[in-house]
C-alpha positions in Angstrom: 0.0 0.0 0.0 2.8 2.5 0.9 4.5 1.8 -2.5 1.5 3.0 -4.4 1.3 6.2 -2.3 5.0 6.8 -2.8 4.7 6.3 -6.6 1.9 8.9 -6.7 3.9 11.4 -4.8 7.1 10.8 -6.8 5.4 10.9 -10.2 4.6 14.6 -9.8 8.4 15.3 -9.6 9.6 13.0 -12.4 10.8 14.7 -15.6 8.6 14.2 -18.6 11.4 14.3 -21.2 14.1 12.0 -19.8 17.4 12.3 -21.7 18.4 9.2 -23.6 22.0 8.1 -23.0 23.8 4.9 -21.9 26.8 3.9 -19.8 29.9 4.5 -21.9 28.5 7.6 -23.7 30.4 10.9 -23.5 27.9 13.5 -22.3 27.6 17.2 -21.5 25.6 17.8 -18.3 24.1 21.3 -18.2 23.7 22.2 -14.5 21.9 25.2 -13.1 23.9 26.9 -10.4 22.5 29.5 -8.1 25.0 31.9 -6.5 23.2 34.5 -4.3 20.7 36.1 -6.6 22.5 35.2 -9.8 21.9 32.1 -11.8 24.1 30.5 -14.4 24.5 27.2 -16.4 27.7 25.2 -15.9 28.6 22.3 -18.2 30.3 19.1 -16.9 31.6 16.9 -19.8 32.7 13.4 -19.3 32.0 9.7 -19.7 29.0 8.0 -18.0 30.5 5.2 -15.9 27.4 4.2 -14.0 23.6 4.4 -13.9 21.7 3.2 -10.9 18.3 3.4 -9.1 14.9 3.9 -10.5 12.1 6.4 -10.4 12.9 9.6 -8.5 16.1 7.9 -7.1 17.7 7.3 -10.5 21.3 8.7 -10.6 24.2 8.6 -13.1 27.9 9.2 -12.5 30.1 11.1 -15.0 33.9 10.9 -14.9 36.4 13.2 -16.5 40.1 14.0 -16.2 41.1 17.5 -15.0 44.7 18.4 -14.6 45.7 14.7 -14.6 43.3 14.0 -11.8 40.1 12.0 -12.2 36.9 13.8 -11.2 33.6 12.0 -10.8 30.3 13.6 -10.2 27.0 12.0 -9.4 23.9 13.6 -10.8 20.2 12.8 -9.9 18.5 12.3 -13.3 15.2 13.9 -12.3 16.8 16.9 -10.5 15.4 20.3 -11.4 18.9 21.7 -11.4 19.9 19.5 -14.4 18.7 21.5 -17.4 19.7 19.1 -20.1 22.0 16.2 -20.8 23.5 16.1 -24.3 25.1 12.8 -25.5 28.1 13.8 -27.7 29.3 10.3 -28.7 28.3 6.7 -27.8 30.9 4.3 -26.4 30.8 0.6 -26.9 30.7 -1.3 -23.6 30.1 -4.8 -22.4 29.5 -3.9 -18.8 26.9 -1.9 -16.8 29.5 -0.3 -14.5 32.8 1.0 -15.9 34.8 1.3 -12.7 37.8 -0.2 -14.4 38.3 3.2 -16.1 39.5 4.6 -12.8 42.7 2.6 -13.0 43.5 3.7 -16.6 45.6 6.6 -17.7 45.9 8.5 -21.0 44.7 6.9 -24.2 43.7 3.8 -22.3 40.7 5.7 -20.9 39.1 6.1 -24.4 36.3 3.8 -25.3 35.6 2.4 -28.8 32.9 4.5 -30.5 29.5 2.8 -31.0 28.8 2.1 -34.6 25.6 3.4 -36.0 23.6 0.6 -37.7 20.8 2.0 -39.8 19.7 -1.3 -41.3 18.8 -1.1 -45.0 20.5 1.9 -46.5 19.7 3.2 -50.0 23.0 4.9 -50.8 23.2 5.9 -54.4 27.0 6.2 -54.4 27.5 2.7 -53.0 25.2 1.1 -55.6 26.8 3.0 -58.4 30.2 1.7 -57.2 28.9 -1.8 -57.2 27.4 -1.4 -60.7 30.7 0.0 -62.0 32.7 -3.0 -60.6 30.2 -5.4 -62.2 30.6 -3.6 -65.5 34.4 -3.8 -65.3 34.2 -7.5 -64.6 31.9 -8.1 -67.6 34.4 -6.1 -69.9 37.3 -8.1 -68.6 35.5 -11.4 -69.2 34.5 -10.4 -72.7 38.0 -9.2 -73.6 39.5 -12.6 -72.8 
């Protein structure tokens, strides 16, 4: 019974447009910072190494290297201070948590970029190239 009540209370505070990103993606997290009466947006760029929780308790951890020092920051996904999360590039991973990146230095920290698979692609240039190769083969066969 209490779970249903909690879900009703939490649902009012959930974001309607949840950003789509995965563990391993390089993201820009735009955070609203209030200093006195002034308000500004600060961007934190890095690699998502972890996502956990569900509902209002969902969080994600972003890691980046600053002055040869690893900096990790945990963001609540549904926080009103997170204005937007922009996924810059996708990283291919085979794990849900990328804690092994903490031990890596330099180029070893980079992840392989996720390939975009669009399925069936109607690329005119590719089909023209295939047609040209087939025509060359026919000419070579008829010449001999």
